[in-house]
N, C-alpha and C positions, 0 to 999 in steps of 0.2 A: 191387658198381659203385655202391650205392647211399652211399658216402662221396665219390664225384665230385659229386654232386648239390650239393653244399655250395661255396658262394665259395672256401673254405680248398680243398676239395676240385680244384675246377677249377684251381687257382692251381699246384697242386702236377703235376698232370696235366699240364698246359702247359708246365711247367719241366722235365719228365720230358722232353718229344718233346724239348725244346731240347736238351735236354743231350744226348741223344744223338747230335743231329746238332752237336753241339759236341766233343763225343767222338770220334767222325769224325776232324774237322777237327785234334784235339789232337793225334793218330796220328805224325803229323809232329813238330810242337814240343813235346810233353810238355807236363806239368802243372805242371813245376816252377817257370819261370818266369811265369806268369799272374797278375793283379793277383786277376781273378774266376774262382770256379771254371767257369763257362761264357763266361769267355774274350770276346771280340769279337762274339759274337752273328752269328757268319760274316759280318761287317764292319759291320754293321748300328750298332755300338756305337761305333764311332768315326767313321761318317757322319753319324749324328745329332748328335756331340757338337761337331763340325768346324759343323754350322748352328745350336748352340745348345743342345743338350736333353743333358742328361748325366743317368746314373742312380745309384744310391749304395743297393743292395739288399742285405740281411745277415740271416739266421736266428741267433739267440744259443739256444741250450741249456742248461739246467741241471739235475746230475743231483747234489743234495743232499740230506744229512742230518743228522739230529740226534743225536752218537751215545750224549750223555749229558746229562741235565737239562733244561730248557725245559717242554716240556707234554706231547711226547709222541716217543719214540725212533724216527724212522723217516725212511726215504728218501723222495723223491718227485722226480718229472720236470717240469720246467716249458720254456715254450719262448717268446720272443718274435720276431716277424716285424716289422723294417723295411722301409720299401719309400718312398725318397727320389727327388722328378724334380727337376730344376733347368733352368728355361728362361732364357735369355738373350736377351731381345729385340732387343739389340744386333746382334748374329748373325745375328737372323733376320729382321732388316730394316724392325722393324716401328717400335721406341724405341728409340734410345741410352742407357744407363743403367738400363734398366728390366728386374727380374727376377722372376721368381714361383716359390717354393717350394710343393711338393706333397709330404705325407708324409701314408704311411695306417700304420697299424699295428695288429697285434693280437696277442694272447697263446693260450697251452693250453697245456693239463696243470695239474699241481698245485703250487703254490708252496709249499717249505719254509718260509716266515716265517711260517704261522699256527702252526707247530709250537713257535717259539721262546721265545715268550711276551715278546719285547721289543714296545717301542712302534715302533723303527725298524727297518724289513724288512730281513731278511739278502740277499737277490736282487729288488732293486728292479724290475729290468726284467721280473719276474717277475709282477710287478703291475699290469704298465701297457698300453695306457690304462683297464683296469677289469678289476681282480680278480673280479669275479663274468660276466663275460662273453667269450666269444671271437670274440664279430664284430668283423669290419675298422673301425676308426675312422679317419677323414679329421682330423688332428690337427693341420694347417698347409695352410694355402690365403693364404700370405704375400706379397703384391705388395712391393715396395721399388722407389722411385726414387731415384737418384742424382743431385744436384745440380750435384755437384762430384766429383772423385776422391776427397773422403774424407767429404763429407755425405750422405746420404741421408733420405728419409723411408718409412715402411713403414706400410701397413695390411692387416688380415685379420684371418684365425684362427691366431692361432700357440702352439706348442707351448713351455712356460717353460723345460722342462727343461736348454737349454744354458747358463740363467744359471748365476751363480759360478763363471766358466771358471777353470781349474786345471791348470797342466800334469801334475801327477802324481795330480792327485784328481777327476778329474768323470769324462768318458768314457762319461755315459748309462749308468753300470753294466755296460756290456759288453765294454769295452776294458780298463780299471782295476779299481777296485775294486767289487765288487759288493754292499755294504751302502750302504743310504741316506747312510750320515753323513759319508762319502766321496765321493759325487756331488755333492749340493749342500746349501746349510746349512738343515736341517730347521727353524730358527725363522721363514724368510719362508714357508711351506708353507701358513698361515693366510692370508695375505694374498693370497698370488700363485697363482691356479688352474692347473691343469697346460694346458688347452689352452683358450681362447676368444677370443673378438672383441677388437681393441685396434687402438692407433695408436701413432707417435711417429716419433724420429729417430735418428740412429746416427750419431756421427764413428769414422772408421776414420783409423791411420796403419798405414802399411808394411804392409796386408793382417790387421792386427789391429783388432779393435773396442776402442776407449778409451774411448767413454762413451756412453751409452744410455741414452733416458730414452722410457718408455712409460706408458701409460693404459688398461685392461684392463677390461674386464667383472668382477666380481668374484667372478663364481661358472663354475663349471667346466662347458663344454658340448663335451665330447670328443665325444659321442653325435648332437648335435645342430648346426642352422650356428649357433644361438646369436641368431639376430637375433629370435626371439620373447622372450628373456629378458634382451635388451641393457641394462643400468644397470637392471635394474628392481628388485636390491638394494642398487645404489652403485655405484662404481668404484674401483679399484687403481692408485696409481700407483708407477712405480718407476722410482729412477733408480742407473745402475751407472757408478761409474768405475774402469776397469783401466791404470794406467799400468806401462811396462816400465823396468828399471832394469839395471842394470849393476856390481851389487856383486861384488867380488873379481875385477872383469872377466869376470865371466859371467852370463848371460841372468837374468830374472825378473819379478816383477811383483808389484805391488801392488793387491787392488781393494778398494775401499770401495762398498756396496750401501745405500740405504734402502728400504723398502715401507709405503706406508700406504692404509687399505681405509678407506673409508665404509659399510661395508657395517653392515646391522642385523641383528647377529649375534642367533642363538636356541636354539643347538644347535651341537653339535661331531658334524659331518657326518662323513658317509661319506667319506674320503679313500684312493684306492688308493695314496699315497705314506704312509701313516701306518697304522698296524693299530690303530686306536681306535672304540668302538662310537661309536654315535649318542648323544649324552646331552644331556636340555634344560639350556638355560641361563638365567639372568635374562638378558632384552633390554638388549641393550648395543647402542653404534655405536662403532664406529671401530675399528681397530687397525694395528700399525704395528712394524715389524722393522728393527735396523740391522746389520748383518754386513762382514766383513773376511776376506778370506782372503790369500794370498803365497804363489808358489812359488821357489825360487831353484835354479840350477843350481848344486853344489858340483864336478863333473867335466863337461866338455864338451868334444864333439870341436872343435879348433879349422876343420876343415873342413864340421862342420855343427854349429853351435852349440846345435839343439835335439835332439840325440843325444847324452846323458849322464843324469846323476842327481845328484838334490839332496835339498832339505828341502822341505816343506807345511806351513802351520798354516793352522786357520780357527777365529774367533770371533764369534760374535754374542748379540744380548739383543732379546727380543722383549716385548710388555705381558703382564701377569701377568694380567688381568681375561679375554681372550679366545682367548688360548693356552696349550693344554697345554704346549707345549714353550718355557719362560721364556729359556733360555739356551743354549748347546753352545761348547764347545774341542774341536779336534781338531790333531793334530800328528802327521807320518809324515816316511819316506824312501819315493822312487821313483824312476822312470824306465827309461834302458836297462840291458839285464840287463850287471854287471861281467865275466861272463864273454868273454873275445873269441872264443871260438867260437861264439858263441851273437849276435850283433850286431844281430840283429834281436826279440831277445826283449825283455820287459819286467816288470818287478816292482816289488813295492809291500809297506810295512809299515806300519798306523797306527791310531792310538789315538782314542778319543771319549771324553767325558764329556760328558751330555745332564741336565741342570738341569730338572727339570717345575714346573710352577706349583701352588706352594700353595692357590690359591684354586679353580684347577678341578680339583685332584688329589681332593678330598674327596667330588667329584661321581662321579667313578669308580671310589672305592673300593667301592659295594657291588653293582658287576660284576663289577672285576678284581683285588679285594681291596687292601691297605695299597699306597700308592703313593708311592713314594721317586725316586731318580735313578739314570740308569741310565748305565752303561760297557760298554765295547767293545774288542775288538782285531781287526782282520783282517790277513794277510798273504796274497799271492799269487803267483804267478809264472804267467806267461802264455808261454808256448814257442808261436815259431812256425814250425809244420808245413810249412805252404804260404805264400807272400804272401797267399792266400785264405781259408787256414785256420788261426786261432788255438785252440790248448785252454788252458784256465788249470785249475790246481791251487790250490785255496782253502781257508785255514781259519779260523774265527771262534771266539773265544771271548765270551760277552756274557752280563752282568750284568744281567735285565731290571729295570726300574723296580719291577713287578709285585712286591713282597717277600715273596711266598709262592708264586715261582718260581725253581728252583733255577738256579745258572748253565749255559746249553747250550755244549755244544760243538760246532762246526756245521764238516763239512768237506764239499768237493765238488768238481766237474769242470765247467766250462762251456766249452763250444764255440763260436765263432761263425766264419761260413762266407759270405764275400762270393761273392755273384753277380750 
């Protein structure tokens, strides 16, 4: 019974009780057509949604191993819980156009990423929000007020991991690729904390964000409210423009973004998104990055333009003085399965090349050995076992920036359950 004394244990115990009730209710309808494992919560989910409260909860589990190369040939198990609640205060009769997003998340188990010897984690979700803690962190408390149908302002604590959006290569590391290189451009991580206080404005078009500008506290405050550290070490400014296009008469997007931080840098600090030790730097100020991505459908369903497959590409550059990752290029294919008998499955294959800074690389040599550039390939196939259950087979071949680490071959299974 001691296991249920922890917060995570209590969550799983409550979930188990709710599951028993829902399994009884499911005897008539079955599980095949459910969007969520726990169904409609005996009608509560639909009732709350009608009143403006919606939930998006999931558990992603990773059973991955390094089969050759890397630092250690070993399999490990890890997981990540993501619990998102959205409030529409217009439906609640409080304020039209006002929304609140809450996100709580935690990780558990042992990530395989530390065994690969690479700078970029092979299973980024298993690192977040903190690789050294299994506590639950509140990483989003974000208020958004729309001033019109297309323009809104926001403020609060926000998670930046949904930036650098791409139709085939984002997904937070749990629905598409698992490797960080294909989830978000890593050149921006030095100037963009994972979760921190900030504000800004957003411009929408047909339900998609086309322009967003944010002003953020420059340090990560995932585990605190952030008010005590607010702007103590400077501010970060990010601007992102993502425009739709219709090349080949198929949907696609072009994204261009910039980040700039006034932070006074004195070290390469521990970051859950990068596998680097903390190394002292000569005190310097300011850092920046510029990055681009595109996604373009080559085949799409005329009745559902977002179902199909196509190509994606990324490129980015950052200052060499403060950022160990100076530039990145990546490209690949992804989208819906080409197998007609598996319409809900998805796939992806991608290649990345990461260029490291020749100024900071020398500082890491004493700890990690000779540092060069890094490259890798990832291939995945995501099977929709049920609407609420997806199982992904994944293969990665990773040539580490650490020149004394042999090329790692990583295989694994990832499962995601929506409940």
